[in-house]
N, C-alpha and C positions, 0 to 999 in steps of 0.2 A: 877192957876185956874183949877178947876176940874169939870167935867160934868159926868153924869151918863147915860148909855145906857142900858135900860131894855129889855131883850129878853124874851118874854113870851113863845115862841115856838122855842127852839134851833134847832130842826129838820128842820123847814122851813127856818131859817136863814142859816143853812148849805147848803140847796138846793140852796138858793139864791147865796151864795158864790161859790158853785160848778159851776153854770151856768156862773158866771163871770170868774172863773179861766180857763174854757175851751176856752175862747176867749183870755184873757190876764191875767196872774197871778201876774204881777209886776207893781207897781206904780198906783194902782187903787184908785180913789177918791170916797168915799161914802158920800152922802149928806143926813143928818138926819134932817127932817123937818115935822112938822104936823103929828106926830106919824107914819111916814113911812121913809124908807131908799131907796134911789135911786142911781143908778150908770149908767154912760155912758162910755162904754168900747169899744175900737177898737182893732183889731188884729194888730200884729206887722207890717204887710205890708199894713194896712189900707183898706183891701178889705172887711172886715166884721165889722159892728158896732152893738153893743147891748145896748139897753136902758132897764133897768129892775127896778122894784119897789117891795118893800115888805112892806105891811101895818101891823099894830098891834105892832109896836115897840115903846116903851115908852122912854122918855128922852127929853133933851133940844135940841133945834136946834143947829146943829154943822156940820162941814165938817171934814171928816176923811181921811187922806192919809194912805192907807194900802200898805206898800212896798212889802209884800209877802202874797198873799191871801191864798195860800196852807198852809203856816205855821199857819196862823190864824185858818184855818179850822181844822188842826190837833190838835191844842191846845184846841179849843172848843169841839172837838170830845172826848177828854179825860174827860170832865166834865160830870158827870152822871145826874145831874139835868136838867130838861127841862127849868126851869126858871133861867136865868143867868143875873146878873147885872155886867156890865163892867164899871169900873171907867176910864174915859178918862182924862188924865193929858195933859199938854201942848205938851209933846213929846213922850208919851207912853200910852198903854192901860194896865190896871191891871185886 
């Protein structure tokens, strides 16, 4: 089963990921629902918790487990286009 995640503004999504990675960059779960992406992240010692949302993201409702946020940021940063379509398979993102 394959879903599509449409990023209309890659720069804003990278800022969203950057804020998350400053708290915790491993094992982050992103919830895609109603044209927005949200995440609830805590620091390793649980002293800091961040809830963040990004609106304007297209795609089907889905939950994504991102094992390494910094790696995803670097991959997206190499793409020149601001409009990016990510294909989400059962166990990977294309």
